[in-house]
C-alpha positions as CSV (number, residue, x, y, z in Angstrom):
1,X,2.4,-75.3,-9.0
2,X,1.2,-72.7,-11.5
3,X,4.4,-70.5,-11.2
4,X,5.6,-69.4,-14.6
5,X,8.8,-67.7,-15.8
6,X,6.7,-64.6,-16.3
7,X,5.7,-64.6,-12.6
8,X,9.4,-64.7,-11.5
9,X,10.5,-62.1,-14.1
10,X,7.7,-59.7,-13.1
11,X,8.6,-60.2,-9.4
12,X,12.3,-59.6,-10.1
13,X,11.5,-56.4,-12.1
14,X,9.4,-55.2,-9.2
15,X,12.2,-55.9,-6.7
16,X,14.5,-53.8,-8.7
17,X,11.9,-51.0,-8.9
18,X,11.5,-51.1,-5.1
19,X,15.2,-51.3,-4.5
20,X,15.6,-48.0,-6.4
21,X,12.9,-46.2,-4.3
22,X,13.6,-47.1,-0.7
23,X,11.5,-45.5,2.1
24,X,12.4,-45.8,5.8
25,X,10.1,-46.9,8.6
26,X,6.9,-44.9,8.8
27,X,7.5,-43.2,5.4
28,X,6.6,-46.1,3.1
29,X,3.7,-44.4,1.3
30,X,5.0,-44.8,-2.3
31,X,6.2,-48.3,-1.7
32,X,2.7,-49.2,-0.3
33,X,1.1,-47.6,-3.3
34,X,3.2,-49.7,-5.7
35,X,2.5,-52.9,-3.8
36,X,-1.3,-52.1,-3.6
37,X,-1.4,-51.6,-7.4
38,X,0.6,-54.8,-8.0
39,X,-1.4,-57.1,-5.8
40,X,-4.7,-55.3,-6.7
41,X,-4.2,-56.4,-10.3
42,X,-4.5,-60.0,-9.2
43,X,-8.1,-59.3,-8.0
44,X,-7.9,-60.3,-4.4
45,X,-11.3,-60.7,-2.6
46,X,-10.3,-57.8,-0.3
47,X,-7.5,-55.3,-0.4
48,X,-6.8,-53.3,2.8
49,X,-4.6,-50.2,2.7
50,X,-3.3,-47.9,5.4
51,X,-3.2,-50.8,7.8
52,X,-1.3,-49.9,11.0
53,X,0.1,-46.9,9.1
54,X,1.2,-47.7,5.6
55,X,0.4,-51.5,5.7
56,X,-1.2,-53.4,2.8
57,X,-3.1,-56.7,3.1
58,X,-4.5,-58.7,0.3
59,X,-7.1,-61.4,1.1
60,X,-7.7,-64.5,-1.1
61,X,-10.9,-66.2,0.1
62,X,-11.9,-69.7,-0.8
63,X,-15.5,-69.0,0.2
64,X,-15.4,-72.1,2.5
65,X,-14.7,-72.3,6.2
66,X,-11.1,-73.0,7.2
67,X,-8.0,-71.5,8.7
68,X,-6.7,-68.1,7.9
69,X,-3.0,-68.3,6.8
70,X,-1.0,-65.1,6.8
71,X,2.3,-64.5,5.0
72,X,4.2,-61.4,6.0
73,X,6.8,-59.2,4.2
74,X,8.2,-55.8,5.2
75,X,7.8,-52.5,3.4
76,X,10.6,-50.4,4.9
77,X,14.2,-49.7,4.0
78,X,17.1,-48.4,6.1
79,X,18.7,-44.9,6.5
80,X,21.9,-46.2,4.9
81,X,23.7,-44.8,1.9
82,X,24.0,-47.5,-0.8
83,X,27.6,-48.0,-2.0
84,X,26.8,-50.9,-4.4
85,X,26.5,-50.3,-8.1
86,X,23.6,-52.3,-9.5
87,X,21.7,-50.7,-12.4
88,X,18.7,-50.3,-10.1
89,X,20.7,-48.8,-7.1
90,X,18.9,-46.4,-4.7
91,X,17.9,-43.1,-6.2
92,X,17.2,-41.6,-2.7
93,X,20.3,-40.3,-1.0
94,X,21.0,-41.8,2.4
95,X,18.4,-44.6,2.1
96,X,18.6,-48.1,0.8
97,X,17.2,-51.6,0.9
98,X,20.2,-53.0,2.8
99,X,18.1,-55.6,4.6
100,X,16.5,-57.3,1.7
101,X,12.9,-56.3,2.4
102,X,12.5,-55.5,-1.3
103,X,13.1,-59.2,-2.0
104,X,10.6,-60.3,0.7
105,X,7.9,-58.1,-1.0
106,X,8.7,-59.6,-4.4
107,X,8.2,-63.1,-3.0
108,X,4.8,-62.2,-1.7
109,X,3.8,-60.7,-5.1
110,X,4.5,-64.2,-6.6
111,X,2.0,-65.6,-4.1
112,X,-0.5,-62.9,-5.1
113,X,-0.3,-64.0,-8.7
114,X,-0.7,-67.6,-7.8
115,X,-3.7,-67.2,-5.4
116,X,-5.2,-64.7,-7.8
117,X,-5.4,-67.6,-10.3
118,X,-6.1,-70.4,-7.9
119,X,-7.9,-69.7,-4.6
120,X,-7.1,-72.0,-1.7
121,X,-9.4,-75.0,-1.2
122,X,-10.7,-73.7,2.1
123,X,-10.1,-70.8,4.5
124,X,-8.2,-67.7,3.4
125,X,-4.7,-66.6,2.5
126,X,-3.7,-63.1,3.7
127,X,-0.6,-61.4,2.2
128,X,0.6,-58.8,4.7
129,X,3.0,-56.1,3.6
130,X,3.9,-54.6,7.0
131,X,5.3,-51.1,7.7
132,X,8.0,-50.1,10.1
133,X,9.7,-53.4,10.9
134,X,13.1,-51.8,11.4
135,X,11.9,-49.8,14.4
136,X,9.8,-52.5,16.0
137,X,6.7,-50.4,15.7
138,X,5.0,-51.9,12.6
139,X,3.7,-55.2,13.7
140,X,2.2,-53.7,16.9
141,X,0.5,-51.0,14.9
142,X,-0.9,-53.5,12.4
143,X,-2.3,-55.8,15.1
144,X,-3.8,-52.8,17.0
145,X,-5.7,-51.7,13.8
146,X,-9.3,-52.6,14.2
147,X,-9.4,-54.0,10.7
148,X,-6.8,-56.6,11.6
149,X,-9.4,-58.4,13.7
150,X,-11.4,-59.0,10.5
151,X,-8.4,-61.0,9.0
152,X,-7.0,-62.3,12.2
153,X,-4.8,-65.3,11.3
154,X,-4.7,-68.8,12.7
155,X,-1.2,-69.2,11.2
156,X,1.5,-66.6,10.4
157,X,4.6,-67.2,8.4
158,X,7.6,-65.1,7.4
159,X,11.1,-65.4,6.1
160,X,14.3,-63.4,6.2
161,X,17.2,-63.7,3.8
162,X,20.4,-64.6,5.6
163,X,23.9,-64.0,4.4
164,X,26.6,-66.5,5.4
165,X,24.2,-69.4,4.8
166,X,24.6,-71.3,1.5
167,X,22.3,-69.9,-1.2
168,X,18.8,-71.4,-0.9
169,X,19.5,-73.4,2.2
170,X,17.3,-72.8,5.2
171,X,17.6,-72.4,9.0
172,X,14.4,-73.2,10.8
173,X,14.1,-74.0,14.5
174,X,11.4,-74.5,17.0
175,X,11.3,-72.1,20.0
176,X,13.1,-68.8,20.2
177,X,14.3,-67.6,16.8
178,X,15.2,-63.9,17.5
179,X,16.1,-62.0,20.6
180,X,14.1,-59.4,22.4
181,X,15.7,-56.0,22.3
182,X,15.1,-52.4,23.1
183,X,17.0,-49.1,23.1
184,X,17.3,-47.4,26.5
185,X,18.0,-43.7,26.5
186,X,19.2,-42.5,29.9
187,X,19.2,-38.7,30.7
188,X,21.1,-37.4,33.6
189,X,20.6,-33.7,34.7
190,X,22.6,-31.8,37.2
191,X,23.7,-28.1,37.0
192,X,26.1,-26.4,34.6
193,X,28.9,-24.2,35.9
194,X,31.8,-22.1,34.6
195,X,34.7,-24.4,33.9
196,X,36.8,-22.3,36.3
197,X,34.5,-23.1,39.1
198,X,33.2,-26.7,38.6
199,X,32.4,-27.1,42.3
200,X,29.5,-24.7,41.9
201,X,27.7,-27.1,39.5
202,X,26.7,-30.7,39.6
203,X,28.4,-32.6,36.8
204,X,27.0,-35.9,35.5
205,X,30.5,-36.9,34.4
206,X,31.4,-39.2,37.4
207,X,28.1,-41.0,37.0
208,X,28.6,-41.5,33.3
209,X,32.1,-42.8,33.9
210,X,30.7,-45.4,36.3
211,X,27.5,-46.2,34.3
212,X,29.1,-47.4,31.1
213,X,31.2,-50.2,32.5
214,X,28.6,-51.1,35.2
215,X,25.8,-51.5,32.8
216,X,27.8,-53.4,30.2
217,X,29.0,-55.7,33.0
218,X,25.5,-57.1,33.2
219,X,26.1,-58.9,30.0
220,X,26.3,-62.7,30.4
221,X,25.6,-66.0,28.8
222,X,26.5,-67.8,25.7
223,X,26.2,-66.2,22.3
224,X,23.0,-67.9,21.3
225,X,21.9,-69.6,24.5
226,X,18.7,-69.1,26.4
227,X,20.7,-67.3,29.1
228,X,22.0,-64.6,26.8
229,X,22.0,-61.0,28.2
230,X,23.8,-58.4,26.2
231,X,24.1,-54.6,26.8
232,X,25.8,-52.5,24.2
233,X,26.6,-48.8,24.6
234,X,25.8,-47.1,21.3
235,X,26.0,-43.4,22.0
236,X,27.1,-41.0,24.8
237,X,27.2,-37.3,25.2
238,X,28.1,-35.0,28.1
239,X,27.6,-31.3,28.2
240,X,28.3,-28.8,25.4
241,X,31.3,-28.8,22.9
242,X,32.9,-25.9,24.7
243,X,35.9,-25.5,27.0
244,X,34.4,-22.9,29.3
245,X,31.4,-24.9,30.6
246,X,31.4,-27.6,33.1
247,X,28.6,-30.0,32.1
248,X,25.2,-30.3,33.7
249,X,23.5,-32.7,31.2
250,X,24.3,-36.1,29.8
251,X,22.7,-38.8,27.7
252,X,23.7,-42.5,27.5
253,X,22.1,-44.8,24.8
254,X,22.3,-48.5,25.5
255,X,20.8,-51.4,23.6
256,X,19.4,-54.2,25.8
257,X,19.2,-57.7,24.3
258,X,17.9,-61.0,25.8
259,X,16.8,-64.3,24.4
260,X,13.3,-64.0,26.1
261,X,10.8,-61.4,27.1
262,X,10.8,-62.5,30.7
263,X,14.6,-62.0,30.9
264,X,14.2,-58.6,29.3
265,X,11.8,-57.5,31.9
266,X,14.1,-58.5,34.7
267,X,17.0,-56.8,32.9
268,X,15.1,-53.5,32.5
269,X,14.3,-53.5,36.3
270,X,17.9,-54.2,37.1
271,X,19.3,-51.5,34.8
272,X,16.8,-48.9,35.9
273,X,17.6,-49.6,39.5
274,X,21.3,-49.2,39.0
275,X,20.8,-45.8,37.3
276,X,18.4,-44.6,40.0
277,X,20.8,-45.5,42.8
278,X,23.8,-43.9,41.1
279,X,21.9,-40.8,40.1
280,X,20.8,-40.4,43.7
281,X,24.3,-40.8,45.0
282,X,25.5,-38.1,42.6
283,X,22.6,-35.7,43.2
284,X,21.4,-35.9,39.6
285,X,17.9,-36.1,38.2
286,X,17.3,-39.0,35.8
287,X,14.9,-40.0,33.1
288,X,14.3,-43.1,30.9
289,X,13.0,-43.4,27.4
290,X,12.6,-46.6,25.4
291,X,12.8,-46.9,21.6
292,X,12.8,-49.7,19.0
293,X,11.2,-52.2,21.3
294,X,11.1,-55.7,20.0
295,X,9.6,-58.8,21.7
296,X,11.4,-62.1,21.3
297,X,10.3,-64.1,18.2
298,X,9.3,-67.7,19.0
299,X,8.5,-70.4,16.4
300,X,5.5,-72.5,17.2
301,X,5.9,-76.3,16.9
302,X,2.9,-76.8,14.5
303,X,3.9,-73.9,12.3
304,X,7.5,-75.1,12.1
305,X,6.2,-78.6,11.2
306,X,4.1,-77.1,8.3
307,X,7.1,-75.3,6.9
308,X,9.4,-78.3,7.2
309,X,6.8,-80.5,5.3
310,X,6.7,-77.9,2.6
311,X,10.4,-77.7,2.3
312,X,10.8,-81.4,2.1
313,X,8.2,-81.6,-0.6
314,X,10.0,-78.9,-2.6
315,X,13.4,-80.4,-2.0
316,X,14.7,-77.5,0.0
317,X,17.7,-78.2,2.3
318,X,17.0,-77.2,5.9
319,X,18.5,-77.5,9.3
320,X,17.7,-76.3,12.8
321,X,20.3,-73.5,12.9
322,X,20.4,-71.3,16.0
323,X,18.5,-68.4,17.4
324,X,19.7,-65.0,16.2
325,X,20.8,-62.1,18.4
326,X,19.2,-59.7,15.8
327,X,15.6,-58.8,16.6
328,X,12.5,-59.1,14.5
329,X,9.1,-57.7,15.2
330,X,7.4,-60.6,13.5
331,X,7.4,-62.1,17.0
332,X,4.3,-60.1,17.8
333,X,2.3,-62.2,15.4
334,X,3.1,-65.1,17.6
335,X,0.8,-63.6,20.3
336,X,-2.2,-63.8,18.0
337,X,-1.5,-66.9,15.9
338,X,0.7,-70.0,15.5
339,X,3.7,-68.4,13.8
340,X,7.1,-69.3,12.5
341,X,9.9,-67.5,10.6
342,X,12.7,-69.2,8.7
343,X,16.0,-67.9,7.4
344,X,16.8,-68.3,3.7
345,X,20.4,-68.5,2.8
346,X,21.7,-65.6,0.7
347,X,25.1,-67.0,0.0
348,X,28.3,-67.6,2.0
349,X,30.2,-64.7,0.5
350,X,27.3,-62.2,0.4
351,X,27.8,-58.9,2.3
352,X,26.2,-58.9,5.7
353,X,22.7,-57.4,6.3
354,X,22.7,-53.7,6.8
355,X,26.0,-53.4,4.8
356,X,25.9,-50.4,2.4
357,X,26.6,-52.7,-0.5
358,X,24.0,-55.4,0.3
359,X,21.7,-56.5,-2.5
360,X,19.1,-59.3,-2.1
361,X,19.8,-62.2,-4.4
362,X,17.1,-62.5,-7.1
363,X,17.5,-66.3,-7.1
364,X,15.8,-66.5,-3.8
365,X,12.5,-65.2,-5.1
366,X,11.2,-68.5,-6.6
367,X,12.6,-70.5,-3.6
368,X,10.8,-68.4,-1.0
369,X,7.6,-68.4,-3.1
370,X,7.6,-72.2,-3.5
371,X,8.0,-72.8,0.2
372,X,5.1,-70.4,1.1
373,X,2.7,-71.6,-1.6
374,X,3.4,-75.3,-0.7
375,X,2.8,-74.4,3.0
376,X,-0.6,-72.8,2.2
377,X,-1.6,-75.7,0.0
378,X,-0.8,-78.2,2.7
379,X,-2.8,-76.3,5.3
380,X,-5.7,-75.2,3.1
381,X,-5.7,-77.5,0.1
382,X,-6.5,-76.3,-3.4
383,X,-9.7,-75.6,-5.2
384,X,-10.7,-78.3,-7.8
């Protein structure tokens, strides 16, 4: 491969720059501008900006018929205050790259340099820098953008760094790789009253007291089995912070998580039915809102085989691993292409993802880049 020490050094410097300027989902304008300038300098055959919001896509076209192979990285950071102390720590209060998306972007810029110098032998390579992964909105917005149809992939690949796995080792499995999940906000409305005369109002308190254990009791199944159903109460509020008012309003936030989309649909219907019945029994009005909706992410057999072949050729240790309970909106690319995501070990003692002191290991940049480049070469060949 035509990777050089300069390629890796430049990508590492870029990661540090991105780490210091984190932008959360939907606000990635400056990050997108930096990425567009970086990959634009490699002279792609097409550079698309503003894709699905702040997305950037660089296209490297062989000029010959063949598959379109897409590699995806994420632009967004998290609303988390960084407590680590790298020289390039976040300069934006309350925001940080605590998920390693800065490293994923850096890896794709190595691919940009490579395919800028050496176009694929046939077909096209698309480097997709996707917005708003953390909220589950970004992939859907990118795919819905009319311009996506012009670069629609036959294959889509992605990676995610993964603490607790030895540095540079890979988990890659066929089938479900990440759970489906969504946030359910339940609103219950009754009637407020003076605290001295609670009988003149309609309080949601009894319903809330029953809902929390009743909903979470729907959880079942093994930790990473296909039968997993998990409901987690994340936030609850009843009435106003005052001693003189009996409450007439309540909110309950619950995260629903399943291993498949079909199981999620059944769970939604069950949970909504329980709320409706209980609200009716307590003379309360109710409403539902859904947020951060993620489909399950499923790895296609042929896409997995392509990644495994590349890892074997590059001497990368890989094993099947297990499906993760965490969600990932890369699964939406599986609806439009043969797709697969792998998990790249960030070290057994590295802080967990979303920890305030997490920092993507720079040593993963060349490893991820080699796997992706080899995968593209195997699928598309190389220009003589």
